[in-house]
N, C-alpha and C positions, 0 to 999 in steps of 0.2 A: 504494500500500500504506500503510495507516494505521500510525502509530507506536504502540508500546507505551506505555501510560500509567504514569508513576512519580510517586508522591506523596512529597514530601520535607519533613521538618521541619528547618529550619536553625536550630540553636541560636545565640544571640548570643554573641560579636560576629561570627559567621561571615558574611563578605561574599562569599567566593569562589564560593559556590554560586549567588549571584545575579549574579556577574560572570564571572570567568575560567572556572571549571569548568562553570558553568551553560550557557555557550555551546556547549561540546563535547557535553554531555549532551543539549542540545536538538536537536542535529542527528540524533540517533537516537531519542530518547524524547520523549514529550509530558510535559514536566516541570511539575508543579504544586506550588507551595510551600504547605504546609498545616500548621497547628498542631493540627489535630483528628485526622483519619484520615490515616495516612501509612504508607508501606512502609519508609521508612528515615529515621533520625535522623542528621544530620551535625553534628559539632562540630569545633572547631579549638583552636588553642593556648591562647587566652584564654577559652575557654568555661568559665564557673563550674561546678565539679564538682557542685555541688548540683543543677544542672539535669539531670544524668544519672540522677536518681532518678525515672525514668519507664519505662514499658514500650515495647519496640520494639527493632529491630536498630539498633545504633549504629556509625557509621563516623567515624573521626578523620581529618581532613585538615590537613596543615600545610605552610606555606611557609617555616617557620623550622627551625633546627637542633635540633629537639626529637625525641627518640625516642618513638614511640607507646607508651602504656601499654595492653597487651592484657588487663589485668585490668579495665579500665574500658570498653573498646570491643571490639566483635566483629571489626571490620575496620579497616584503616588505609591511608592513602596518604601517603607521605613521601619523604625524600631518601635515607635510609640504605640500604645494601646489606644487606637482611635476608632470610633464608630462613625464612619462618614459614607454610609450607603455603599454603593458599588465602586466608589472612587479610590478606595484605599486597601492595601494589603500589608499586614505586618509580616515582615520577613527579616529576622535577625541575621546579621552579617555572617555569623558562624555557620549557617546552613550551606553557604556556598563554598566553604573550604573543603578540600579533599579529606582532611582528617575527620570531618563530621560523618561522611559516608562510612569511613572505617570504624568510627565509634558505634554506629548503628549495628554493624554486623560482627565486630570483633569480640572475641573472648580471650582474655589475657592468660597466657600460658606460663608466664614467669613464675618461678618457684618463690615461695614465701621467704626462703632464706636470702635469695637475691634481692627481693623487695626490701628486706630489712637492712641488708648490708650495703646500702648505697650512701653516697655523700649526702650531706644534710639538706641544703636548700639552694635553689637557683632563682634567678630573675633575669628576664630578657625584655628590656624596654629600649626602643630605638628613638622614640620621639616623646619629649616631655613638654612640648609647647602647649600652653593653656591647660596643663594637667594639675590636678589637685596636689598640694604639698604632702598629703597624707601618705603617699607612696614612699617618699623619702623618709618621713618620720618613722614609718613602720619598718622599713629596711634597716635604718640605723638602730632601732630598738631591738629587733630580732638579732642583729649582728652582735649585740652585746653578749648573747648566749653562745652562738657559734657563727663562724664565717658563713656569709651568704654569697655565693658566687654569682656575680652580675656580668653577663657576657654581651649585653646590648651596648649601645652607644651611651646610654644614660647610666651614671654611677658605675661605669665599667671598672672592675678591679682585676680583670684577667688578661688585659692586653689583647693584641690581635685585631683584625679588621672585622668585616661584616660576617656575622654568624650564618653560615649557609644552611645548616640543618638544625633548626630549633628543636624539633621533636626528638631527635637523637640526643641532643644535649640535655634537655630537661628530664628525659627518661632515666638519666643517671643519678637522679636525686630523689630523696624521700618526699620532699616538699617543693612546691613552686609558687612563688608570689605571682598572682594573676589579678592585678588591680586594673580597673578601667581608669581612664583619665578623668572621669567625672561620675557622679551618682545621679542618674536620671532614670525614672521608671520606664522599663522596657528596653533600656540601652544595654544589651548584652552582646559584646563583640566576640571575637574568636579566642580570646585569652583563656577563659575558663574552659571552654571546650577542648582546646589543644592540650591543656594540662591533663584533663580527664582522659583524653585519647592516648597520652603518653604514659599512663599508669603511674603518674606521680600524684601526690595529694595536693590539690590546689588550695591556696590561701587567697580568698577572693574578697574584693570590695568593689562596689559599683551599683548595679541595678538592684533597688530595694525589692523588686518583684522577681528576682532571679529564680525563685522556687517554682515559678510557672514555666521556666525553661528546662531546669534540671532538678534532680532530686537534692534537696538541701542537706540531706544526710550524707551525701557523697563528697562533700568538701567542707572546709572551714571558712565560715563567713564572718569577717570582721564586724559586720553590722549587727551580728547577734550578741556582741559583747559590749560591756559598758565603756571599755577603754582599750587602747592599744596594748597596755600592759597586761590586762586580763586575757586578751587573745594570745599574746606571746606566752604567757604562763601555760595556757592550754596546749599550745604547740610543743612547749618543753615537755609537758606531761605525755603527749602522744609520742614524742621522740624517745621517751624513756619507758613507754608502755607498749610493747609489741602487739599484744592482743587487741588493744583498743585501736591502734593504728591500722592493723590488718582488717579489723571489723569495718572501718570506714572505707577502705579500699575495695572491699567485697560488695559494697552497696551498689544497687542498680543505679546507673548514671542518670537515667531519665525519670521525669515525673510521669508515672503511669497514666494519670488522668489528663495530662495536657503536655504535649511535646510537639516537636517539628520533624518527626521522622518522615512525615508525608509532605515535606517541603516542595518536592518537585510537582506533585499533584496540585498543590496550592498555587504555585506559579503558573502552571499550564491552565488551570481553571480561570485564573485572573486574566491572563492574556486572551484566552478563548472568548471570555465575556466582552473584552474590549473590542476585539477584532471582528466578532460575528454578529454585532448588533447594528441596526441601521442608524439610529440616532446616537452616535458614539460621543459627540462633543458634550462636555460638561461646563464649558466656559461661556458666559453670556457676552454677546457682542454689544450689549447695551447697559445702561445704568451705571451706578457708581463703581461696580466691579470693573467694567471696561475702562472707566476713567482712571481708576487706581492702576490698572495694568499699564496703560499708556504713560501715566506719570512715572512709574518705576522704570520703564524702558527709557523714557526721555532723560531721567536723572542719570541713568547708567551711561547713556551716550554722551551727555554733557561732561560727566565725571571723567570719562575716558579721554575726551578731547582736551579737557583742561589739563589733565596730568601728562598727556602727550606733549602739549605746548610747554608745560612747566619743565618737563624732562629735557626737551630740546633747548630751552633757555638755560637750564642748569649746565648742560653739557657744553654749550657755547661759552659760558662764563668759566667753567672748569678748564677748558683747553686754552682760553685766553690767559688765565692766571698761570697755567703750566708753562705756556710759551714765555710769559713775562719772567717767571722764576728762572727758566733756562737761560734767558738773555742776561739776567743779573748775575747768575753763576758764571757764565762765560766772561762777562765784563770783569768780575772780581778775579777770576783766574788769570786773565790777561794782565791785570795790574800787578799781581803777585809775581809774574814772570819778569 
């Protein structure tokens, strides 16, 4: 049976459509990336708003803690628990990582002896921009008990460059710090899932509703404790109590009543609904919504023009000063001779 064809225009800097999301869509659809004739326009968090000034059905996809603006997009996929009719699909980012598929099907064969005789704790964080300082505070407090090996670019204490195989690295440790950059309801990224898939015990902080994604008994959640010290004391207890540590590792990773094992079916159903209906548009061309959309696009265009002009002026001044400095240095050098 031939696949239904879907032509997609991916607005920059949207990479997911050609990576994570593209793979799932390609299993059901014949996906063609096109800038000319297309069925759907997909944008993301950093898509310049001025690029939305085009005809077509627009879908917003985010892997960040950003709430979709339904005045700019017809449909959206994100983290938040939103009830917005047929216009929204909650799809946590971790669903689109290869480790998630492995977590659904895998059964851990590692012996209990090997599980217990591993190094203490790992952390892999590459980007700390706009992140809560809680991650550093926890890292420093836990490090007072035993060394925590940090192999990412943030708080790196192991040297070396980019860590190519995160899963292999964190699987060598009993515990793994898996903090989000912020605590937002629904915002569960790949961090907790990857630690669970590596058969290490995650120490999590982030989504206060994370128990709706994974079994809360299968990891240590900082938000379940009154303080960082209380949480660290519990980790020390687990590190010294093999039976309790293994009991948590043996827990089912998923919430049996609510999980995303069927994430592919959810994605396909959402796209089927969008593509197979006649009145697919959800944006009004009239009223205050249309005015708001035009205002946002006009502001973005003006902002871009202004900063382009400012940048050009800055560069002209910069090179003029550089030339002047060079001439002064030359004049001074000639006098010294």
